[in-house]
LUMDOKE-649053 format. One record per residue: residue number from 1; residue in one letter; chain; x, y, z of N, C-alpha, C in turn. Coordinates in steps of 0.1 Angstrom, whole numbers, plus 5000, padded with zeros to 4 digits. Example, Ala and Ser with C-alpha at 12.3 -4.5 7.8 and 13.67 -1.06 7.14 Angstrom:
residues 2
SITE,seq,type,mol,n_c1,n_c2,n_c3,ca_c1,ca_c2,ca_c3,c_c1,c_c2,c_c3
SITE,1,a,A,5132,4943,5078,5123,4955,5078,5132,4967,5078
SITE,2,s,A,5128,4978,5071,5137,4989,5071,5129,5000,5079
END
This chain:
residues 354
SITE,seq,type,mol,n_c1,n_c2,n_c3,ca_c1,ca_c2,ca_c3,c_c1,c_c2,c_c3
SITE,1,i,A,7253,2332,8057,7255,2329,8042,7249,2316,8038
SITE,2,w,A,7252,2306,8046,7247,2293,8042,7231,2291,8042
SITE,3,k,A,7226,2299,8051,7211,2299,8052,7205,2306,8039
SITE,4,k,A,7212,2317,8035,7208,2324,8023,7210,2315,8010
SITE,5,e,A,7220,2307,8010,7222,2298,7998,7212,2287,7998
SITE,6,i,A,7208,2282,8010,7198,2271,8010,7185,2277,8006
SITE,7,h,A,7181,2289,8010,7169,2295,8006,7168,2297,7991
SITE,8,q,A,7180,2303,7986,7181,2305,7971,7179,2292,7963
SITE,9,f,A,7185,2282,7968,7184,2268,7961,7169,2263,7962
SITE,10,h,A,7163,2265,7974,7149,2261,7976,7140,2268,7966
SITE,11,y,A,7141,2281,7965,7133,2289,7956,7135,2286,7942
SITE,12,s,A,7148,2283,7938,7151,2279,7924,7145,2265,7921
SITE,13,l,A,7146,2257,7930,7140,2243,7929,7125,2244,7928
SITE,14,q,A,7118,2252,7937,7104,2254,7936,7100,2260,7923
SITE,15,d,A,7107,2270,7918,7104,2275,7904,7104,2265,7894
SITE,16,n,A,7114,2256,7894,7114,2244,7884,7103,2236,7885
SITE,17,i,A,7098,2233,7898,7086,2224,7899,7075,2231,7894
SITE,18,n,A,7074,2244,7897,7061,2252,7893,7061,2252,7877
SITE,19,f,A,7073,2254,7872,7074,2255,7856,7069,2242,7851
SITE,20,i,A,7073,2231,7856,7069,2218,7851,7054,2216,7853
SITE,21,c,A,7049,2220,7865,7034,2219,7867,7026,2227,7857
SITE,22,t,A,7031,2239,7854,7023,2249,7846,7025,2247,7831
SITE,23,s,A,7033,2237,7827,7036,2235,7813,7028,2223,7807
SITE,24,w,A,7016,2220,7814,7008,2209,7809,6995,2215,7801
SITE,25,n,A,6995,2228,7798,6984,2233,7791,6972,2232,7798
SITE,26,m,A,6971,2236,7811,6959,2234,7819,6950,2247,7817
SITE,27,d,A,6937,2244,7819,6927,2255,7818,6929,2265,7831
SITE,28,d,A,6926,2277,7828,6927,2287,7840,6914,2286,7849
SITE,29,n,A,6916,2291,7862,6905,2292,7871,6897,2279,7872
SITE,30,p,A,6903,2269,7877,6895,2256,7880,6885,2258,7891
SITE,31,q,A,6875,2250,7891,6865,2251,7901,6871,2245,7914
SITE,32,p,A,6866,2251,7925,6871,2247,7939,6867,2232,7941
SITE,33,t,A,6877,2225,7948,6875,2211,7951,6866,2209,7962
SITE,34,a,A,6856,2200,7960,6846,2197,7971,6853,2187,7981
SITE,35,a,A,6849,2189,7993,6854,2180,8004,6850,2165,8001
SITE,36,k,A,6859,2156,8003,6857,2142,8000,6862,2134,8012
SITE,37,k,A,6856,2122,8014,6860,2113,8024,6873,2107,8021
SITE,38,v,A,6882,2104,8031,6894,2097,8029,6892,2084,8025
SITE,39,r,A,6898,2079,8014,6895,2065,8009,6901,2056,8019
SITE,40,g,A,6892,2046,8022,6896,2034,8031,6896,2038,8046
SITE,41,g,A,6890,2049,8050,6891,2054,8064,6884,2044,8073
SITE,42,a,A,6873,2038,8069,6866,2029,8078,6873,2017,8081
SITE,43,k,A,6882,2012,8071,6889,2000,8073,6901,2002,8081
SITE,44,l,A,6905,2015,8084,6917,2018,8092,6913,2022,8106
SITE,45,n,A,6900,2021,8110,6896,2026,8123,6903,2018,8134
SITE,46,f,A,6908,2005,8132,6914,1998,8141,6927,2004,8147
SITE,47,l,A,6932,2014,8139,6945,2021,8144,6942,2029,8156
SITE,48,t,A,6929,2034,8158,6926,2043,8169,6925,2034,8182
SITE,49,k,A,6923,2020,8181,6922,2012,8192,6935,2005,8197
SITE,50,v,A,6945,2007,8188,6958,2001,8192,6965,2011,8202
SITE,51,k,A,6968,2006,8214,6975,2014,8225,6989,2016,8222
SITE,52,k,A,6995,2026,8227,7009,2030,8225,7018,2017,8230
SITE,53,g,A,7027,2014,8222,7035,2003,8225,7031,1989,8221
SITE,54,e,A,7018,1988,8217,7013,1976,8213,7013,1974,8198
SITE,55,k,A,7011,1961,8193,7011,1959,8179,6999,1950,8176
SITE,56,v,A,6994,1950,8164,6983,1942,8160,6989,1928,8157
SITE,57,s,A,6982,1917,8163,6987,1904,8161,6983,1899,8148
SITE,58,l,A,6991,1890,8142,6989,1884,8129,6992,1869,8129
SITE,59,e,A,6984,1861,8121,6987,1848,8119,6992,1846,8105
SITE,60,f,A,7001,1836,8103,7008,1834,8090,7006,1819,8085
SITE,61,c,A,7004,1818,8073,7003,1805,8067,7008,1805,8052
SITE,62,q,A,7019,1798,8050,7024,1797,8036,7027,1810,8029
SITE,63,g,A,7034,1819,8038,7038,1832,8032,7028,1842,8030
SITE,64,a,A,7017,1841,8038,7006,1851,8037,6999,1853,8051
SITE,65,p,A,6995,1864,8054,6987,1866,8067,6974,1860,8066
SITE,66,v,A,6969,1854,8077,6956,1848,8077,6949,1852,8090
SITE,67,g,A,6936,1848,8092,6929,1851,8104,6923,1864,8104
SITE,68,p,A,6917,1868,8115,6908,1880,8116,6915,1893,8113
SITE,69,n,A,6928,1894,8115,6935,1906,8113,6941,1907,8099
SITE,70,a,A,6939,1897,8091,6946,1897,8077,6941,1909,8070
SITE,71,n,A,6928,1912,8070,6923,1923,8062,6928,1937,8067
SITE,72,k,A,6932,1937,8079,6938,1950,8085,6951,1954,8078
SITE,73,i,A,6960,1944,8078,6973,1947,8071,6970,1949,8056
SITE,74,s,A,6961,1942,8050,6958,1945,8036,6953,1960,8034
SITE,75,a,A,6944,1964,8043,6939,1978,8043,6951,1988,8045
SITE,76,y,A,6961,1985,8053,6970,1994,8056,6980,1995,8044
SITE,77,c,A,6982,1984,8037,6990,1983,8025,6984,1994,8014
SITE,78,g,A,6970,1994,8014,6963,2003,8005,6965,2017,8009
SITE,79,k,A,6965,2020,8022,6968,2033,8027,6982,2038,8023
SITE,80,m,A,6991,2030,8024,7005,2033,8020,7007,2037,8006
SITE,81,t,A,6999,2031,7997,7001,2033,7982,6995,2047,7979
SITE,82,l,A,6987,2053,7989,6982,2067,7985,6992,2077,7988
SITE,83,n,A,7004,2074,7993,7015,2083,7995,7021,2086,7981
SITE,84,g,A,7018,2097,7975,7023,2100,7962,7037,2102,7961
SITE,85,e,A,7044,2106,7972,7058,2108,7972,7066,2094,7971
SITE,86,n,A,7061,2084,7978,7067,2070,7977,7062,2063,7965
SITE,87,f,A,7049,2064,7961,7044,2056,7951,7036,2065,7941
SITE,88,p,A,7042,2073,7932,7037,2083,7924,7024,2076,7917
SITE,89,f,A,7015,2085,7916,7001,2081,7910,7003,2081,7895
SITE,90,d,A,7011,2089,7889,7012,2091,7875,7022,2083,7868
SITE,91,i,A,7027,2073,7875,7036,2063,7868,7028,2053,7860
SITE,92,r,A,7032,2051,7848,7023,2043,7839,7023,2029,7842
SITE,93,d,A,7034,2023,7847,7035,2009,7849,7043,2007,7862
SITE,94,w,A,7039,1997,7870,7046,1994,7883,7060,1990,7880
SITE,95,s,A,7064,1984,7869,7078,1981,7866,7087,1993,7865
SITE,96,e,A,7081,2005,7863,7088,2017,7861,7088,2027,7873
SITE,97,m,A,7083,2021,7884,7082,2029,7896,7096,2033,7901
SITE,98,p,A,7099,2046,7903,7113,2050,7907,7116,2046,7921
SITE,99,h,A,7128,2041,7924,7132,2037,7937,7123,2027,7944
SITE,100,k,A,7117,2018,7935,7107,2009,7941,7112,2001,7952
SITE,101,e,A,7124,1994,7951,7128,1986,7961,7131,1993,7974
SITE,102,e,A,7136,2005,7973,7139,2013,7986,7126,2017,7992
SITE,103,k,A,7116,2020,7984,7103,2024,7990,7095,2012,7996
SITE,104,l,A,7097,2000,7990,7090,1989,7995,7097,1985,8009
SITE,105,e,A,7110,1986,8010,7116,1984,8023,7112,1993,8033
SITE,106,e,A,7109,2006,8030,7105,2015,8039,7091,2011,8044
SITE,107,a,A,7083,2006,8034,7069,2002,8037,7069,1991,8047
SITE,108,i,A,7078,1981,8044,7079,1969,8054,7082,1973,8068
SITE,109,e,A,7092,1983,8069,7095,1988,8082,7084,1994,8089
SITE,110,e,A,7076,2002,8081,7064,2009,8087,7055,1998,8092
SITE,111,l,A,7052,1987,8085,7043,1977,8089,7048,1970,8101
SITE,112,k,A,7061,1968,8103,7067,1961,8115,7064,1970,8127
SITE,113,n,A,7062,1983,8126,7059,1992,8137,7045,1990,8142
SITE,114,i,A,7036,1985,8134,7022,1984,8137,7017,1969,8139
SITE,115,f,A,7024,1960,8132,7019,1946,8133,7030,1937,8138
SITE,116,h,A,7026,1926,8144,7036,1915,8148,7039,1909,8134
SITE,117,y,A,7050,1913,8128,7053,1911,8114,7062,1899,8113
SITE,118,s,A,7062,1891,8103,7072,1881,8100,7077,1882,8085
SITE,119,d,A,7090,1882,8084,7096,1884,8070,7092,1874,8060
SITE,120,e,A,7085,1863,8064,7080,1853,8055,7069,1859,8045
SITE,121,i,A,7063,1870,8049,7052,1876,8041,7057,1888,8034
SITE,122,n,A,7070,1890,8032,7076,1901,8025,7072,1901,8010
SITE,123,f,A,7071,1889,8003,7067,1888,7990,7052,1891,7989
SITE,124,w,A,7044,1887,7998,7029,1890,7998,7027,1905,7999
SITE,125,v,A,7035,1911,8008,7034,1925,8010,7036,1933,7997
SITE,126,e,A,7047,1930,7991,7051,1936,7979,7040,1935,7968
SITE,127,e,A,7035,1923,7967,7025,1920,7957,7012,1928,7960
SITE,128,k,A,7009,1928,7973,6997,1935,7978,6997,1950,7976
SITE,129,i,A,7009,1956,7978,7011,1971,7976,7010,1973,7960
SITE,130,h,A,7015,1965,7953,7013,1965,7938,6999,1965,7934
SITE,131,e,A,6992,1955,7939,6978,1953,7937,6969,1965,7941
SITE,132,k,A,6972,1970,7954,6964,1982,7958,6967,1995,7951
SITE,133,w,A,6980,1996,7947,6983,2008,7938,6976,2008,7925
SITE,134,k,A,6974,1997,7919,6967,1996,7906,6952,1998,7909
SITE,135,e,A,6948,1992,7919,6933,1993,7922,6929,2007,7926
SITE,136,n,A,6937,2014,7934,6935,2028,7936,6934,2036,7924
SITE,137,k,A,6944,2035,7915,6943,2042,7903,6931,2040,7894
SITE,138,r,A,6927,2027,7894,6915,2024,7886,6903,2030,7892
SITE,139,n,A,6901,2028,7905,6889,2033,7912,6888,2048,7911
SITE,140,m,A,6899,2055,7913,6900,2069,7912,6896,2075,7898
SITE,141,r,A,6900,2067,7888,6895,2071,7875,6881,2070,7873
SITE,142,l,A,6876,2059,7878,6862,2056,7876,6853,2065,7884
SITE,143,e,A,6858,2070,7896,6850,2077,7905,6851,2092,7904
SITE,144,h,A,6863,2097,7899,6866,2111,7898,6869,2117,7885
SITE,145,f,A,6870,2109,7875,6872,2113,7861,6860,2111,7852
SITE,146,d,A,6855,2121,7845,6844,2120,7836,6848,2126,7823
SITE,147,e,A,6849,2118,7812,6854,2123,7799,6844,2133,7794
SITE,148,k,A,6832,2135,7798,6823,2145,7794,6826,2159,7800
SITE,149,n,A,6833,2159,7811,6836,2171,7818,6847,2179,7812
SITE,150,t,A,6848,2191,7815,6860,2199,7810,6872,2196,7819
SITE,151,d,A,6884,2200,7814,6896,2197,7821,6896,2204,7835
SITE,152,a,A,6890,2216,7836,6889,2223,7849,6880,2215,7858
SITE,153,q,A,6869,2210,7853,6860,2203,7862,6866,2190,7867
SITE,154,n,A,6874,2183,7858,6880,2171,7863,6891,2174,7873
SITE,155,r,A,6898,2185,7870,6910,2189,7880,6904,2192,7893
SITE,156,a,A,6892,2199,7893,6887,2202,7906,6881,2190,7914
SITE,157,n,A,6879,2179,7906,6875,2167,7912,6886,2157,7917
SITE,158,c,A,6898,2164,7918,6910,2156,7923,6908,2150,7937
SITE,159,p,A,6910,2137,7938,6908,2131,7952,6917,2137,7962
SITE,160,n,A,6914,2138,7974,6922,2144,7985,6935,2138,7986
SITE,161,e,A,6936,2125,7984,6947,2116,7986,6958,2119,7975
SITE,162,v,A,6954,2124,7964,6964,2125,7952,6969,2138,7951
SITE,163,i,A,6982,2139,7947,6990,2151,7946,6984,2157,7933
SITE,164,d,A,6981,2171,7933,6974,2178,7923,6982,2176,7909
SITE,165,t,A,6995,2177,7910,7003,2177,7897,7002,2163,7891
SITE,166,q,A,7002,2152,7900,7001,2138,7894,6988,2136,7888
SITE,167,w,A,6977,2142,7895,6963,2140,7890,6962,2147,7876
SITE,168,a,A,6968,2159,7875,6967,2166,7861,6974,2158,7851
SITE,169,n,A,6986,2152,7854,6993,2144,7845,6984,2132,7840
SITE,170,m,A,6977,2125,7849,6969,2114,7846,6957,2118,7838
SITE,171,l,A,6951,2130,7841,6939,2135,7833,6943,2136,7818
SITE,172,r,A,6955,2141,7816,6960,2143,7802,6962,2129,7795
SITE,173,y,A,6966,2120,7803,6968,2106,7798,6956,2100,7795
SITE,174,w,A,6946,2100,7804,6932,2094,7801,6925,2101,7790
SITE,175,r,A,6928,2113,7786,6922,2119,7774,6929,2114,7761
SITE,176,s,A,6940,2109,7762,6948,2106,7750,6943,2093,7743
SITE,177,p,A,6944,2093,7729,6941,2081,7722,6949,2069,7725
SITE,178,e,A,6962,2072,7730,6971,2061,7734,6965,2053,7745
SITE,179,f,A,6959,2060,7755,6953,2053,7767,6941,2044,7762
SITE,180,k,A,6934,2049,7754,6922,2040,7748,6927,2028,7742
SITE,181,i,A,6939,2029,7735,6945,2017,7729,6950,2008,7739
SITE,182,e,A,6957,2013,7749,6963,2005,7759,6951,1998,7768
SITE,183,e,A,6940,2006,7770,6929,2000,7778,6922,1989,7770
SITE,184,t,A,6920,1990,7757,6914,1979,7749,6923,1967,7746
SITE,185,t,A,6936,1970,7744,6946,1959,7740,6953,1954,7751
SITE,186,q,A,6953,1961,7763,6961,1957,7775,6976,1957,7772
SITE,187,k,A,6980,1965,7763,6994,1966,7758,6999,1980,7760
SITE,188,k,A,7012,1983,7760,7017,1997,7759,7014,2002,7745
SITE,189,a,A,7011,2015,7745,7007,2021,7732,7021,2026,7726
SITE,190,n,A,7029,2016,7722,7041,2019,7714,7037,2020,7700
SITE,191,r,A,7047,2024,7691,7044,2026,7677,7038,2014,7670
SITE,192,a,A,7044,2002,7673,7039,1990,7666,7025,1987,7670
SITE,193,v,A,7021,1989,7682,7008,1985,7687,6998,1995,7680
SITE,194,v,A,7001,2009,7680,6993,2018,7673,6991,2015,7658
SITE,195,y,A,7002,2010,7652,7001,2007,7638,6991,1995,7636
SITE,196,q,A,6992,1985,7644,6984,1973,7643,6969,1977,7646
SITE,197,k,A,6967,1986,7655,6954,1990,7658,6947,1998,7648
SITE,198,t,A,6954,2008,7643,6948,2018,7633,6949,2014,7619
SITE,199,n,A,6958,2005,7615,6959,2002,7600,6952,1989,7598
SITE,200,r,A,6939,1991,7598,6930,1979,7595,6921,1983,7584
SITE,201,a,A,6918,1974,7575,6908,1976,7565,6894,1978,7570
SITE,202,k,A,6887,1988,7565,6873,1990,7570,6865,1978,7565
SITE,203,e,A,6854,1976,7572,6845,1965,7569,6840,1966,7555
SITE,204,g,A,6841,1956,7547,6838,1956,7533,6848,1960,7523
SITE,205,k,A,6860,1965,7528,6870,1969,7520,6881,1957,7519
SITE,206,t,A,6888,1957,7508,6899,1947,7506,6911,1951,7513
SITE,207,p,A,6916,1943,7522,6929,1947,7530,6940,1949,7521
SITE,208,n,A,6948,1959,7525,6962,1962,7517,6971,1951,7521
SITE,209,p,A,6976,1943,7511,6985,1931,7515,6998,1936,7521
SITE,210,i,A,7003,1948,7517,7015,1953,7524,7013,1957,7538
SITE,211,v,A,7002,1964,7541,6999,1967,7555,6997,1955,7563
SITE,212,e,A,6989,1945,7557,6987,1932,7565,7000,1925,7568
SITE,213,a,A,7009,1926,7558,7022,1919,7560,7030,1925,7570
SITE,214,n,A,7030,1939,7571,7037,1947,7581,7031,1944,7595
SITE,215,r,A,7017,1943,7596,7011,1940,7609,7015,1926,7614
SITE,216,a,A,7015,1917,7605,7019,1903,7608,7033,1902,7614
SITE,217,r,A,7042,1910,7607,7056,1909,7611,7058,1916,7624
SITE,218,m,A,7051,1927,7627,7052,1933,7640,7046,1924,7651
SITE,219,e,A,7036,1917,7649,7030,1908,7658,7040,1897,7661
SITE,220,s,A,7046,1892,7651,7057,1881,7652,7068,1886,7661
SITE,221,l,A,7073,1898,7658,7083,1904,7667,7079,1905,7681
SITE,222,e,A,7067,1909,7684,7061,1910,7697,7061,1896,7704
SITE,223,r,A,7056,1886,7698,7057,1873,7703,7071,1869,7707
SITE,224,e,A,7080,1872,7698,7094,1867,7700,7099,1875,7713
SITE,225,d,A,7095,1888,7714,7100,1896,7725,7094,1890,7739
SITE,226,l,A,7082,1886,7738,7075,1881,7750,7081,1868,7754
SITE,227,e,A,7084,1859,7744,7090,1846,7748,7104,1847,7753
SITE,228,e,A,7112,1857,7748,7125,1859,7753,7126,1867,7765
SITE,229,n,A,7119,1877,7767,7120,1887,7778,7108,1887,7788
SITE,230,g,A,7097,1881,7784,7085,1881,7792,7078,1894,7792
SITE,231,s,A,7082,1904,7784,7075,1916,7783,7078,1923,7770
SITE,232,d,A,7071,1934,7767,7073,1941,7754,7082,1953,7758
SITE,233,n,A,7095,1953,7752,7105,1963,7756,7103,1976,7749
SITE,234,d,A,7094,1977,7739,7093,1989,7732,7087,2000,7741
SITE,235,v,A,7092,2013,7741,7087,2023,7750,7074,2028,7745
SITE,236,s,A,7064,2032,7755,7052,2036,7752,7054,2051,7746
SITE,237,i,A,7044,2055,7737,7045,2068,7730,7045,2079,7741
SITE,238,l,A,7037,2076,7751,7036,2087,7761,7048,2088,7772
SITE,239,e,A,7056,2078,7770,7068,2078,7778,7081,2083,7770
SITE,240,l,A,7079,2086,7758,7090,2091,7749,7097,2103,7755
SITE,241,t,A,7109,2103,7758,7116,2114,7764,7129,2118,7756
SITE,242,s,A,7133,2109,7746,7144,2113,7737,7143,2105,7724
SITE,243,y,A,7148,2112,7714,7147,2106,7701,7153,2093,7699
SITE,244,d,A,7164,2090,7707,7171,2077,7706,7163,2066,7710
SITE,245,q,A,7152,2068,7717,7143,2057,7723,7135,2050,7710
SITE,246,l,A,7135,2058,7699,7128,2053,7687,7136,2043,7679
SITE,247,k,A,7149,2043,7681,7158,2036,7673,7157,2021,7677
SITE,248,g,A,7155,2012,7668,7155,1998,7670,7142,1992,7675
SITE,249,d,A,7131,2000,7676,7119,1994,7680,7112,1986,7669
SITE,250,k,A,7102,1979,7672,7096,1970,7662,7091,1978,7650
SITE,251,y,A,7086,1990,7652,7080,1997,7641,7092,2001,7631
SITE,252,s,A,7104,2005,7636,7115,2009,7627,7121,1996,7620
SITE,253,k,A,7121,1985,7628,7126,1973,7621,7118,1968,7609
SITE,254,i,A,7105,1971,7609,7097,1968,7598,7096,1979,7587
SITE,255,m,A,7095,1991,7592,7092,2003,7583,7105,2011,7580
SITE,256,g,A,7116,2007,7585,7128,2014,7582,7132,2025,7592
SITE,257,a,A,7144,2030,7592,7148,2040,7601,7141,2054,7599
SITE,258,e,A,7142,2062,7610,7135,2074,7609,7142,2084,7599
SITE,259,k,A,7134,2093,7593,7140,2103,7584,7141,2115,7593
SITE,260,p,A,7150,2125,7589,7152,2137,7597,7140,2145,7598
SITE,261,g,A,7136,2149,7610,7125,2158,7613,7111,2151,7613
SITE,262,r,A,7111,2138,7613,7099,2130,7613,7098,2119,7624
SITE,263,i,A,7087,2118,7629,7085,2106,7638,7072,2099,7633
SITE,264,r,A,7074,2088,7626,7062,2081,7620,7055,2073,7631
SITE,265,g,A,7042,2072,7628,7033,2063,7636,7028,2069,7649
SITE,266,v,A,7030,2082,7652,7025,2088,7664,7016,2100,7661
SITE,267,g,A,7013,2102,7648,7005,2114,7644,7013,2127,7645
SITE,268,s,A,7006,2138,7647,7013,2151,7648,7014,2157,7661
SITE,269,a,A,7011,2149,7671,7011,2153,7686,7025,2154,7691
SITE,270,i,A,7033,2145,7687,7047,2144,7692,7057,2147,7680
SITE,271,k,A,7065,2156,7682,7075,2160,7672,7089,2159,7677
SITE,272,v,A,7098,2160,7668,7112,2158,7672,7117,2169,7682
SITE,273,t,A,7111,2181,7679,7115,2193,7689,7111,2190,7703
SITE,274,k,A,7099,2183,7705,7095,2179,7718,7103,2169,7725
SITE,275,l,A,7108,2159,7717,7117,2149,7722,7130,2154,7725
SITE,276,s,A,7135,2164,7718,7149,2168,7719,7150,2179,7730
SITE,277,g,A,7138,2184,7735,7139,2193,7746,7139,2207,7741
SITE,278,a,A,7137,2210,7728,7137,2224,7724,7126,2232,7728
SITE,279,s,A,7114,2225,7731,7102,2233,7735,7098,2227,7749
SITE,280,s,A,7103,2233,7760,7100,2227,7773,7086,2227,7777
SITE,281,s,A,7078,2237,7772,7064,2238,7776,7055,2226,7770
SITE,282,n,A,7061,2220,7759,7053,2209,7754,7059,2195,7756
SITE,283,v,A,7070,2194,7762,7077,2181,7764,7069,2172,7772
SITE,284,v,A,7069,2159,7769,7062,2149,7776,7068,2148,7790
SITE,285,q,A,7060,2147,7800,7064,2146,7814,7073,2134,7816
SITE,286,n,A,7085,2137,7821,7094,2127,7824,7095,2123,7839
SITE,287,n,A,7091,2110,7841,7090,2106,7855,7104,2106,7862
SITE,288,e,A,7114,2104,7854,7128,2103,7860,7131,2118,7865
SITE,289,e,A,7127,2128,7858,7129,2141,7863,7123,2144,7876
SITE,290,n,A,7110,2139,7878,7103,2141,7891,7111,2134,7902
SITE,291,a,A,7116,2121,7899,7124,2114,7909,7136,2122,7913
SITE,292,a,A,7143,2129,7902,7155,2136,7904,7151,2148,7913
SITE,293,l,A,7141,2154,7911,7137,2166,7920,7134,2162,7934
SITE,294,r,A,7128,2150,7936,7126,2146,7950,7140,2142,7956
SITE,295,d,A,7149,2137,7948,7162,2134,7953,7169,2146,7957
SITE,296,e,A,7168,2156,7949,7175,2170,7952,7169,2175,7965
SITE,297,i,A,7156,2174,7967,7150,2180,7979,7155,2172,7991
SITE,298,k,A,7156,2160,7990,7160,2150,8001,7174,2154,8004
SITE,299,k,A,7183,2155,7994,7197,2159,7995,7199,2173,8002
SITE,300,l,A,7190,2182,7998,7191,2195,8004,7188,2195,8019
SITE,301,k,A,7178,2187,8023,7175,2185,8037,7187,2179,8044
SITE,302,e,A,7193,2169,8038,7205,2162,8045,7215,2171,8046
SITE,303,d,A,7218,2179,8035,7229,2189,8035,7227,2200,8046
SITE,304,q,A,7214,2204,8048,7211,2214,8058,7214,2208,8072
SITE,305,v,A,7211,2196,8074,7214,2189,8087,7229,2189,8090
SITE,306,h,A,7237,2185,8079,7251,2185,8080,7256,2198,8084
SITE,307,m,A,7251,2208,8077,7256,2222,8079,7252,2226,8093
SITE,308,q,A,7241,2224,8098,7238,2227,8112,7247,2220,8122
SITE,309,n,A,7250,2207,8119,7259,2200,8128,7273,2206,8127
SITE,310,d,A,7278,2210,8115,7291,2217,8114,7292,2230,8121
SITE,311,m,A,7281,2237,8120,7280,2251,8126,7280,2249,8141
SITE,312,e,A,7273,2238,8146,7273,2237,8161,7287,2232,8166
SITE,313,e,A,7294,2224,8158,7308,2220,8162,7316,2233,8162
SITE,314,e,A,7315,2242,8152,7323,2254,8151,7320,2263,8162
SITE,315,r,A,7307,2264,8166,7303,2273,8177,7309,2268,8190
SITE,316,l,A,7309,2255,8193,7316,2250,8205,7331,2252,8206
SITE,317,e,A,7337,2250,8193,7351,2252,8192,7354,2267,8195
SITE,318,m,A,7346,2276,8189,7348,2290,8191,7347,2294,8206
SITE,319,k,A,7336,2288,8212,7334,2291,8226,7346,2286,8234
SITE,320,k,A,7351,2274,8231,7363,2270,8239,7375,2280,8237
SITE,321,t,A,7377,2284,8224,7388,2293,8222,7386,2306,8230
SITE,322,v,A,7373,2312,8229,7370,2324,8237,7373,2322,8252
SITE,323,d,A,7368,2311,8257,7371,2308,8272,7386,2308,8275
SITE,324,e,A,7394,2302,8266,7408,2301,8268,7414,2315,8267
SITE,325,m,A,7409,2323,8257,7415,2337,8257,7411,2345,8269
SITE,326,k,A,7399,2343,8274,7395,2350,8286,7403,2347,8298
SITE,327,k,A,7406,2334,8298,7414,2328,8310,7428,2335,8309
SITE,328,a,A,7434,2334,8296,7448,2340,8295,7447,2355,8298
SITE,329,n,A,7436,2362,8293,7435,2376,8297,7435,2380,8311
SITE,330,d,A,7427,2371,8318,7426,2373,8334,7440,2371,8339
SITE,331,e,A,7447,2361,8335,7460,2359,8340,7470,2370,8337
SITE,332,s,A,7468,2375,8325,7477,2387,8321,7473,2398,8330
SITE,333,q,A,7460,2401,8332,7456,2412,8340,7461,2411,8355
SITE,334,n,A,7461,2399,8360,7466,2397,8374,7481,2400,8374
SITE,335,f,A,7488,2396,8363,7502,2399,8363,7505,2414,8362
SITE,336,f,A,7498,2421,8354,7499,2436,8353,7496,2442,8366
SITE,337,d,A,7485,2438,8373,7481,2443,8386,7493,2441,8396
SITE,338,a,A,7500,2430,8395,7511,2428,8405,7522,2436,8402
SITE,339,l,A,7525,2439,8389,7536,2448,8385,7533,2462,8390
SITE,340,l,A,7520,2466,8390,7516,2480,8394,7519,2481,8409
SITE,341,l,A,7515,2470,8416,7517,2471,8430,7531,2471,8434
SITE,342,l,A,7540,2464,8426,7554,2464,8428,7560,2477,8427
SITE,343,f,A,7556,2484,8416,7561,2498,8413,7557,2508,8424
SITE,344,a,A,7545,2504,8429,7539,2514,8440,7546,2512,8453
SITE,345,g,A,7555,2502,8455,7562,2500,8467,7555,2492,8477
SITE,346,r,A,7546,2484,8472,7538,2476,8482,7547,2464,8486
SITE,347,r,A,7547,2460,8498,7554,2448,8503,7546,2436,8505
SITE,348,d,A,7533,2437,8504,7525,2426,8507,7522,2419,8494
SITE,349,l,A,7530,2420,8484,7528,2413,8472,7529,2398,8473
SITE,350,p,A,7520,2390,8467,7522,2375,8467,7534,2372,8458
SITE,351,h,A,7543,2363,8464,7555,2359,8457,7551,2346,8449
SITE,352,s,A,7555,2346,8437,7552,2334,8428,7563,2323,8431
SITE,353,e,A,7559,2311,8429,7567,2299,8432,7579,2300,8422
SITE,354,p,A,7591,2296,8425,7603,2296,8416,7601,2285,8406
END
């Protein structure tokens, strides 16, 4: 029964994953993916020369690895960032990486199994993994994404190291006008940034004083936010997952609260129905849901192990009970045999101790 329940849960979970993956409006019949070299393979050749039980030596100076093997641990950090399960490729910003601290701890433990490691470089390792993660995303976009190609062609050019669903999610992001804004301004494409970028007077035209005043006030709020928090807290348009996230952002502070059924400043691509979840096929991909699915899969595996352990204990307990019953049955059979011999008039019966 428990095996059947596990399989049913697995298939249900897989259906949910497939539903999310197919709700991105992808083209049908993508072209087959050509074989590609594994990124950074040459820099990791040293792993084949490390004998079992040995570790790569490292030298340290002021919280960083130095010497001839420093580039090896740097390359290995790059390799670990290609694991899309631990460090998803489609997360917009490193600060939003799910379970980041836990995954960094796992990465450090993995490094300790390969290198003569010192905890004094923990901070360096965390920064290096962040750097390599960003570098990999940038290089893969430059090498494998062509805005002139169709969606099917770009999907077929997915790097071997990247999970297909994460690649599809990033392709859609790179196609969006919000990405172009973020790339040119180096800011999150929230409503205030989009307003400042798009509401500008054309060359030769007289600026609208009201629009210019709104832009100036939004920039002022952004500077205050940076001074107080060190970052812009407004959510990016592509990260909107609920209507409540629009309340209190810089745009609404200047332009006023939202009216029912409208989301201003984002065009017609994102509607209230999409944020409220009424149309699942069009909802913006929620990274927290991906993390929740991974947690469910992990929990399922843990539950399966616990069930197997419980069943093994029950099996041993049942075997013990059966053995005791068999022993009792043998004793009872011997007793009945003795009674039969007694009634048959045999005198050579064994006498039990009083």
